[in-house]
C-alpha positions, 0 to 999 in steps of 0.5 A: 949813309956813307955804306948805303951810297959806296954800295949802290954806286957799285950797282951799274943799273936800277936794282931789278932783283934783289942785293944782299949787299944793299938790303944789308947796307940799309937793315940795322936790326930785324927782331923775329917774335915768338909769336912770328911778327917782326920789327925792321929797324932801319939805319936810319931810324925807321922801324916797320913793325910786320 
């Protein structure tokens, strides 16, 4: 959480475009399966399957 907050404090305004440093601060892991499905694992434990 500290890493996320430090990353966000570096920005001067609300994010309007993709910011790689913010993405890297919140994403723990991305798994890509052979069938093309994805699993995003965020640092807070949230998991999203697409």
